[in-house]
C-alpha positions in Angstrom: -234.2 -209.5 -17.1 -230.9 -208.6 -19.1 -231.6 -206.6 -21.7 -232.8 -204.1 -19.6 -229.6 -204.4 -17.0 -227.6 -203.9 -20.6 -230.4 -200.2 -21.4 -229.8 -199.7 -17.6 -225.8 -200.5 -18.0 -225.7 -198.0 -20.9 -227.8 -195.4 -19.1 -225.9 -195.1 -16.3 -222.6 -194.8 -18.7 -224.2 -192.1 -21.2 -225.0 -190.6 -18.2 -221.7 -190.6 -16.8 -219.7 -189.5 -20.2 -222.0 -187.0 -21.1 -221.9 -185.7 -17.1 -225.4 -184.9 -17.2 -225.3 -184.2 -13.4 -223.2 -181.1 -13.9 -224.6 -179.8 -16.5 -226.5 -176.0 -15.9 -226.5 -172.9 -17.0 -223.3 -172.0 -15.9 -221.2 -174.8 -18.6 -223.8 -174.2 -21.6 -224.0 -172.4 -23.8 -225.9 -169.0 -23.4 -226.2 -168.0 -26.8 -228.6 -171.0 -27.4 -229.9 -171.0 -24.6 -231.6 -167.6 -24.7 -232.5 -167.9 -28.2 -235.6 -169.6 -28.0 -235.2 -172.3 -29.9 -236.1 -174.7 -27.2 -237.3 -174.3 -24.3 -240.4 -175.6 -21.7 -243.0 -173.5 -21.1 -247.3 -174.3 -20.4 -249.1 -177.9 -20.2 -251.2 -180.0 -22.5 -254.5 -181.2 -21.6 -252.9 -184.1 -19.8 -251.2 -181.8 -17.9 -247.3 -182.7 -19.3 -245.1 -180.1 -19.7 -245.1 -178.8 -23.1 -241.2 -179.7 -24.7 -241.4 -177.0 -27.3 -239.0 -176.8 -30.5 -239.2 -173.9 -32.5 -237.5 -174.8 -35.6 -237.7 -172.4 -37.6 -234.8 -171.1 -35.3 -233.0 -173.9 -35.7 -230.4 -173.9 -39.5 -228.6 -177.2 -40.0 -224.7 -176.2 -39.6 -225.0 -173.1 -38.1 -224.3 -173.7 -34.7 -222.1 -176.6 -32.6 -223.7 -180.4 -32.0 -222.0 -180.7 -29.1 -223.7 -177.0 -27.2 -226.5 -177.9 -28.4 -226.7 -181.8 -27.3 -226.2 -179.8 -23.7 -228.9 -178.1 -24.1 -231.7 -180.6 -25.4 -230.5 -182.7 -22.1 -230.9 -179.4 -20.0 -234.0 -179.1 -20.9 -234.7 -182.6 -20.1 -232.9 -182.9 -16.8 -235.2 -179.8 -15.4 -238.3 -180.4 -16.6 -237.8 -183.8 -15.2 -236.9 -182.4 -12.0 -240.1 -179.7 -11.9 -242.3 -182.7 -12.6 -241.2 -185.5 -11.0 -240.0 -187.8 -13.9 -243.9 -187.2 -15.2 -243.4 -187.3 -19.4 -243.6 -184.7 -21.7 -245.2 -183.3 -24.7 -242.7 -182.8 -27.5 -243.6 -179.5 -29.4 -242.3 -179.4 -33.4 -243.5 -175.6 -34.4 -242.3 -176.4 -37.9 -244.1 -173.0 -38.9 -242.3 -171.3 -41.7 -239.4 -174.1 -41.7 -237.7 -175.2 -45.2 -235.1 -176.6 -46.2 -232.6 -175.0 -44.7 -234.2 -176.1 -41.3 -234.1 -179.8 -41.7 -231.8 -181.1 -39.7 -232.2 -185.2 -39.3 -228.5 -185.5 -37.2 -230.7 -183.5 -34.3 -234.2 -185.4 -34.7 -232.4 -188.1 -34.7 -231.1 -187.1 -31.6 -233.5 -186.2 -29.9 -235.6 -189.9 -31.3 -232.1 -191.4 -29.4 -232.7 -189.3 -25.8 -236.4 -190.9 -25.4 -235.4 -194.2 -26.8 -232.5 -195.2 -24.8 -232.0 -192.4 -22.1 -235.5 -191.3 -20.8 -238.2 -194.0 -21.7 -241.4 -194.0 -20.7 -241.2 -189.9 -20.8 -243.1 -189.1 -23.8 -246.7 -187.8 -23.6 -246.9 -187.3 -27.2 -245.1 -185.5 -30.3 -247.0 -183.5 -31.7 -245.8 -181.6 -35.3 -247.4 -178.1 -36.0 -248.1 -177.0 -39.0 -245.8 -179.3 -41.2 -244.5 -178.2 -44.4 -245.2 -180.1 -47.3 -241.1 -180.3 -48.2 -240.2 -181.9 -45.2 -242.9 -185.1 -45.5 -240.5 -187.3 -47.4 -238.0 -186.5 -44.2 -240.4 -187.2 -41.6 -241.7 -190.3 -43.2 -237.8 -191.5 -42.7 -237.8 -190.2 -39.1 -241.4 -192.3 -38.0 -238.8 -195.4 -38.8 -236.4 -194.6 -36.3 -239.0 -194.9 -33.8 -240.4 -197.5 -32.2 -244.0 -198.5 -32.9 -245.5 -196.9 -30.3 -244.2 -193.9 -30.0 -245.4 -194.1 -33.7 -248.7 -194.1 -33.2 -248.3 -191.2 -30.4 -247.1 -188.3 -33.1 -249.9 -186.1 -34.0 -249.7 -184.3 -36.3 -251.7 -180.8 -36.0 -252.7 -177.2 -37.3 -254.0 -174.4 -35.2 -257.7 -175.6 -35.5 -257.2 -178.8 -34.3 -253.9 -178.5 -32.3 -256.8 -177.6 -29.6 -257.9 -181.2 -29.5 -254.1 -181.7 -27.3 -253.5 -178.2 -25.8 -255.6 -176.1 -24.0 -256.2 -172.2 -26.2 -255.2 -170.9 -22.8 -251.9 -172.4 -22.9 -251.2 -172.5 -26.8 -249.2 -169.1 -27.5 -250.5 -166.8 -30.0 -248.2 -168.1 -32.6 -250.2 -171.4 -32.5 -253.3 -169.6 -32.4 -254.7 -169.7 -29.4 -254.7 -167.2 -25.6 -250.8 -167.1 -24.3 -249.4 -163.5 -25.5 -246.0 -165.6 -24.2 -241.9 -164.5 -25.2 -239.5 -166.7 -24.7 -237.0 -165.2 -22.0 -234.6 -167.5 -20.2 -235.2 -167.4 -16.2 -233.0 -169.6 -14.9 -233.9 -172.7 -13.0 -234.3 -171.6 -9.8 -236.8 -168.7 -10.5 -238.0 -170.8 -12.6 -239.6 -173.5 -10.4 -241.5 -170.8 -8.3 -239.4 -171.2 -5.0 -240.5 -168.2 -2.7 -237.8 -166.8 0.1 -238.9 -169.3 2.5 -237.9 -172.4 0.0 -234.9 -170.7 -0.7 -234.1 -171.3 2.7 -234.4 -174.8 2.2 -232.0 -177.2 1.2 -234.2 -180.1 -0.5 -233.3 -184.2 -0.2 -233.5 -186.6 -2.8 -236.7 -188.3 -1.0 -238.0 -184.3 -1.0 -237.7 -183.6 2.2 -236.1 -180.8 3.5 -234.0 -179.1 6.4 -234.0 -175.4 7.9 -231.1 -172.5 6.7 -228.8 -173.1 9.9 -228.9 -176.5 9.1 -228.0 -175.9 5.2 -225.2 -173.7 6.9 -224.3 -176.1 8.4 -223.0 -178.2 5.5 -220.3 -175.5 5.2 -217.4 -176.3 6.1 -217.7 -173.1 9.1 -220.2 -174.8 11.4 -219.0 -178.7 10.8 -216.9 -178.3 14.1 -219.3 -177.3 16.4 -221.1 -179.5 18.5 -225.5 -180.0 18.3 -227.0 -178.5 21.3 -227.7 -181.3 23.4 -226.4 -185.2 22.7 -229.1 -187.0 22.4 -226.6 -189.0 20.0 -224.1 -190.5 21.0 -221.7 -190.9 17.3 -218.5 -192.7 16.1 -216.6 -191.4 14.8 -217.6 -187.9 16.3 -216.3 -186.0 13.1 -216.3 -187.6 10.2 -217.6 -191.0 8.4 -214.0 -192.9 7.7 -213.2 -194.6 4.6 -211.4 -197.7 3.8 -211.6 -201.0 0.8 -213.6 -203.7 2.3 -213.2 -206.1 -1.0 -214.3 -204.3 -4.5 -216.0 -201.4 -2.2 -215.0 -198.2 -0.7 -217.3 -198.2 3.0 -217.4 -196.6 6.1 -219.2 -197.1 9.3 -220.7 -194.6 12.0 -222.2 -196.1 15.2 -224.6 -194.1 17.1 -225.8 -194.9 20.4 -229.3 -193.6 22.0 -227.9 -191.7 25.1 -232.0 -190.5 26.0 -234.1 -192.8 28.3 -237.0 -191.6 25.6 -236.9 -193.9 21.8 -235.1 -191.4 19.0 -236.2 -191.7 15.4 -233.5 -191.1 13.4 -232.7 -190.5 9.5 -229.1 -190.0 7.2 -229.3 -187.8 4.3 -225.9 -186.8 2.6 -225.1 -184.1 0.3 -224.4 -186.8 -3.0 -227.8 -189.1 -2.7 -226.3 -190.2 -6.1 -222.4 -191.3 -5.1 -223.8 -193.4 -1.4 -225.5 -196.6 -0.4 -226.4 -195.9 3.1 -227.5 -198.8 4.9 -230.0 -198.5 6.9 -231.0 -195.2 6.0 -233.5 -194.4 9.4 -234.7 -196.5 11.7 -235.3 -196.6 15.8 -233.3 -196.5 19.0 -234.2 -197.9 22.2 -232.7 -196.3 25.0 -228.8 -197.1 25.3 -229.2 -199.2 22.1 -226.7 -198.2 19.2 -227.0 -199.7 15.7 -224.3 -199.2 13.1 -225.0 -197.6 9.2 -223.2 -199.1 6.3 -222.2 -195.8 3.7 -220.7 -197.1 1.0 -219.1 -195.6 -2.5 -220.8 -196.7 -5.5 -218.9 -197.7 -8.2 -217.9 -194.9 -11.1 -216.5 -193.0 -8.0 -213.1 -193.1 -6.1 -212.1 -191.3 -2.9 -211.1 -188.0 -4.1 -213.8 -187.3 -5.2 -215.7 -187.5 -2.3 -213.9 -184.7 0.4 -216.8 -182.4 -0.4 -219.7 -184.4 0.3 -221.1 -184.2 3.5 -223.4 -186.7 5.8 -226.4 -185.0 8.2 -228.3 -187.5 10.9 -231.2 -186.3 12.6 -232.9 -187.3 15.8 -236.2 -187.2 16.8 -237.3 -188.4 20.5 -240.7 -191.1 20.3 -243.0 -189.9 23.8 -245.3 -192.5 22.7 -243.2 -195.9 20.7 -245.9 -197.8 21.8 -248.4 -196.5 19.7 -246.1 -195.8 16.7 -245.0 -199.1 16.8 -247.1 -200.7 13.3 -246.3 -196.6 11.6 -244.6 -196.4 9.1 -241.3 -194.7 8.9 -241.7 -191.7 6.9 -245.2 -191.3 8.1 -243.4 -191.2 11.1 -240.8 -187.8 10.0 -244.1 -186.3 8.7 -245.9 -186.6 11.9 -242.9 -185.8 14.0 -241.6 -182.4 12.4 -241.4 -180.0 15.2 -237.6 -178.8 14.2 -237.4 -177.5 18.1 -237.1 -180.9 18.9 -235.0 -181.8 16.2 -231.6 -182.5 16.2 -228.5 -182.6 13.9 -225.3 -183.8 13.5 -223.1 -182.9 11.2 -220.2 -184.9 9.1 -217.3 -184.4 6.8 -216.1 -187.5 4.7 -212.6 -188.1 5.4 -210.3 -190.8 3.3 -206.9 -192.7 4.2 -203.7 -190.5 3.6 -205.6 -187.7 2.3 -206.6 -186.9 6.1 -206.4 -188.5 8.8 -209.3 -190.5 10.5 -209.9 -190.9 14.4 -212.1 -193.0 15.5 -213.0 -194.0 19.6 -211.2 -190.4 20.6 -208.2 -191.3 19.1 -205.8 -190.6 15.7 -206.4 -193.9 12.7 -203.3 -195.4 11.3 -202.7 -193.7 7.8 -202.2 -196.2 5.2 -201.6 -195.8 1.8 -203.6 -194.4 -0.8 -204.7 -198.9 -1.8 -207.7 -197.2 1.0 -209.6 -195.3 -1.5 -208.1 -194.5 -4.9 -204.8 -197.2 -4.8 -204.5 -199.1 -8.5 -205.6 -202.2 -7.7 -208.9 -200.6 -6.7 -209.3 -198.8 -9.4 -207.7 -201.4 -11.8 -210.7 -204.2 -10.8 -213.1 -201.2 -10.9 -212.0 -200.5 -14.8 -211.7 -204.7 -15.2 -215.5 -205.1 -14.2 -216.9 -202.5 -16.4 -213.9 -204.2 -19.2 -216.4 -207.1 -18.4 -219.8 -205.6 -18.9 -218.8 -204.4 -21.4 -217.2 -206.7 -23.3 -220.4 -209.2 -22.5 -222.3 -205.9 -24.1 -220.6 -206.3 -27.6 -220.7 -210.1 -27.5 -224.6 -210.2 -27.1 -224.8 -207.4 -29.7 -221.5 -209.5 -32.3 -224.0 -212.6 -32.0 -227.6 -210.4 -32.8 -225.7 -208.6 -36.2 -224.7 -212.6 -36.8 -227.9 -213.5 -37.1 -229.1 -210.7 -38.9 -226.1 -210.7 -41.3 -227.3 -214.8 -41.8 -230.5 -213.3 -42.2 -229.8 -211.3 -44.5 -227.5 -213.8 -47.3 -230.5 -216.0 -47.0 -233.4 -212.9 -48.1 -230.8 -212.2 -50.7 -230.4 -216.0 -52.0 -233.4 -215.6 -51.7 -234.0 -212.3 -54.4 -231.6 -213.5 -56.7 -233.4 -217.2 -57.3 -236.6 -215.0 -57.6 -234.3 -212.9 -60.3 -233.5 -215.6 -62.1 -237.0 -218.0 -61.9 -238.8 -214.7 -63.3 -236.2 -214.4 -66.4 -236.2 -218.0 -67.5 -240.3 -217.5 -67.0 -240.3 -214.9 -69.6 -237.8 -216.2 -71.9 -240.3 -219.7 -72.1 -243.4 -218.3 -72.0 -243.1 -215.5 -73.7 -244.4 -215.2 -78.1 -241.3 -215.2 -80.3 -241.2 -212.1 -82.8 -242.2 -213.8 -86.4 -238.7 -214.1 -88.1 -238.8 -212.3 -91.2 -237.8 -214.9 -94.0 -235.9 -214.2 -97.4 -236.9 -213.7 -100.6 -234.8 -212.5 -103.9 -238.0 -211.5 -105.6 -238.1 -208.7 -103.7 -234.7 -207.4 -104.2 -234.9 -205.2 -107.5 -232.6 -205.4 -110.3 -231.0 -201.4 -111.3 -232.2 -200.8 -114.5 -229.0 -200.2 -117.0 -228.8 -198.4 -119.6 -226.5 -199.5 -122.8 -225.2 -197.5 -125.1 -224.4 -198.3 -128.9 
């Protein structure tokens, strides 16, 4: 559990540091995006998207590595949104590649993404026509992968590719039937959204609201009153956030002003920033409900001024028949847009914008309610404690590994010395050559008379 929590915290910190949610076509290198070295197209036989790396178009050192990282993250996030978190098959097209294309750092980064930040997102790793000069490199790469991931690596050629990718889904360059040539298409077009879908706003739960509601999220229509008043909201136009312990939170009270039971739901344009409790429920006639909205750690009051909330309500004519039905099912059953009532609210923070409650202006406080040094300091201390705990655990692991490594070195030294002594004792010695005077020839002397 502790390791899972640490992994979750590391992933959240990585997404925050790399601004993953903000990566789009407007802030990445379009030249890298258009060259076709990385893209997503078609599916394998398991129905998983092919995350394609055309490796011959990548030459080590020619591209800015940080920008290249953003391209990979962009495609990974895009395919995750399109497939709703389903695994993908990473496809390395290694045709016509050589040593100049071998970029171990880039491969290591791709592996780290799937290993640390997109776990359980890998279906297969297909390697098409691996040249023999890169075999040694990929043997090293396998050591970076966990055992389960190594089992998913499949070296294929144009004949065996059909076992994993249908010929209709394989490009012609791979021996398939698809004549597709890569051309970058922006996400909203690539996802096949028609005109009707373009006129809707999609929320985190998969639901939608009409174009009118979408426009209502803009500032121009926020202050307009809804056509009917089934719900009474307090405050009526904005959720006012203030400091509650370590959290920045706001409350919203809704009251049923009708004689029938209402079902309500609260939505926001930034679900990653807020925790809303309860986010949906039932209201009996004249009943009220208090909705608590808490700003999640990592965001400050200045970050939420442009965020909006939408409160939807729908009358239930036969409440008794729906008493045991799940609330989400009730929303699916009651989907007549003509009966849907919408209330739109801004986010307000003390001393940044004035708040009103019960129809009167709220008292202005210092920025301590939103972005006070104390609040930020406490958050930083909390994050620092988490980081220290993680570092302590890593340090303990490193110490254990060093102890094992030291023991292993002692064992190896002992074995080497033992083998050396054994060789000296048991190997036969070469025979010694004795000194024999008879073997020395006497020089002949010629004496002259």
